[in-house]
C-alpha positions as a Markdown table, in Angstrom:
| # | Residue | x | y | z |
|---|---|---|---|---|
| 1 | Glu | 4.5 | -14.2 | -8.9 |
| 2 | Pro | 1.9 | -12.4 | -6.8 |
| 3 | Leu | 2.2 | -8.5 | -6.5 |
| 4 | Phe | 1.8 | -7.2 | -2.9 |
| 5 | Met | 0.7 | -3.7 | -1.8 |
| 6 | Ile | 0.6 | -2.8 | 2.0 |
| 7 | Ile | -2.1 | -0.2 | 2.9 |
| 8 | Gly | -2.4 | 1.1 | 6.4 |
| 9 | Asn | -5.7 | 2.6 | 7.2 |
| 10 | Lys | -6.7 | 5.4 | 9.9 |
| 11 | Asn | -3.7 | 7.5 | 9.4 |
| 12 | Asp | -6.0 | 10.3 | 10.9 |
| 13 | Leu | -5.5 | 8.6 | 14.2 |
| 14 | Ala | -1.7 | 8.9 | 14.3 |
| 15 | Asn | -1.7 | 9.4 | 18.1 |
| 16 | Ile | -3.0 | 5.7 | 18.5 |
| 17 | Lys | -1.1 | 4.0 | 15.7 |
| 18 | Lys | -0.4 | 0.3 | 16.3 |
| 19 | Ile | 2.2 | 0.1 | 13.6 |
| 20 | Asp | 4.5 | 3.0 | 12.7 |
| 21 | Asp | 5.6 | 3.9 | 9.3 |
| 22 | Lys | 9.0 | 2.5 | 9.8 |
| 23 | Lys | 7.7 | -0.9 | 10.5 |
| 24 | Gly | 5.4 | -0.7 | 7.5 |
| 25 | Arg | 8.4 | 0.2 | 5.2 |
| 26 | Glu | 10.4 | -2.7 | 6.7 |
| 27 | Leu | 7.6 | -5.2 | 6.0 |
| 28 | Lys | 7.4 | -3.8 | 2.6 |
| 29 | Glu | 11.0 | -4.7 | 2.0 |
| 30 | Glu | 10.7 | -8.0 | 3.9 |
| 31 | Ile | 7.9 | -9.3 | 1.6 |
| 32 | Asn | 9.0 | -7.4 | -1.5 |
| 33 | Ala | 5.9 | -5.4 | -1.8 |
| 34 | Leu | 5.8 | -2.9 | -4.5 |
| 35 | Ser | 4.1 | -0.2 | -2.3 |
| 36 | Phe | 3.4 | 1.0 | 1.2 |
| 37 | Ile | 1.0 | 3.7 | 1.8 |
| 38 | Thr | -1.1 | 4.9 | 4.8 |
| 39 | Thr | -4.6 | 6.1 | 4.1 |
| 40 | Ser | -7.7 | 7.6 | 6.0 |
| 41 | Ala | -11.1 | 6.5 | 4.9 |
| 42 | Lys | -12.4 | 9.2 | 7.2 |
| 43 | Thr | -10.6 | 12.1 | 5.6 |
| 44 | Gly | -9.8 | 10.6 | 2.3 |
| 45 | Ser | -6.1 | 11.1 | 2.6 |
| 46 | Asn | -4.1 | 9.1 | 0.1 |
| 47 | Val | -7.2 | 6.9 | -0.8 |
| 48 | Glu | -7.1 | 7.9 | -4.4 |
| 49 | Arg | -3.3 | 7.5 | -4.6 |
| 50 | Ala | -3.7 | 4.0 | -3.2 |
| 51 | Phe | -6.0 | 3.0 | -5.9 |
| 52 | Met | -3.9 | 4.7 | -8.5 |
| 53 | Asp | -0.8 | 2.9 | -7.3 |
| 54 | Leu | -2.9 | -0.4 | -7.5 |
| 55 | Val | -4.0 | 0.3 | -11.1 |
| 56 | His | -0.4 | 1.2 | -12.1 |
| 57 | Met | 0.9 | -2.2 | -10.6 |
| 58 | Leu | -1.8 | -4.2 | -12.4 |
| 59 | Leu | -1.2 | -2.4 | -15.8 |
| 60 | Glu | 2.6 | -2.8 | -15.4 |
| 61 | Gly | 2.0 | -6.6 | -15.0 |
| 62 | Ala | -0.6 | -6.9 | -17.7 |
| 63 | Gly | 1.8 | -8.0 | -20.3 |
| 64 | Glu | 3.0 | -11.0 | -18.3 |
| 65 | Pro | 1.4 | -14.4 | -18.9 |
| 66 | Met | -0.7 | -16.0 | -16.3 |
| 67 | Pro | 0.9 | -19.1 | -14.8 |
């Protein structure tokens, strides 16, 4: 079963957001994603955390056999 992580970018431009955090969390629940996080490549906000979440997800699933 695939693992999903939703990453929204450009959180430094909150005044022109196309999708708000509530909708992101709703989508996370709808598709059973393991994580939802917003980031900013410009400021670096949450970028490291997003990668750490991804690594954690991969390591958690490392013991499962491939289909």
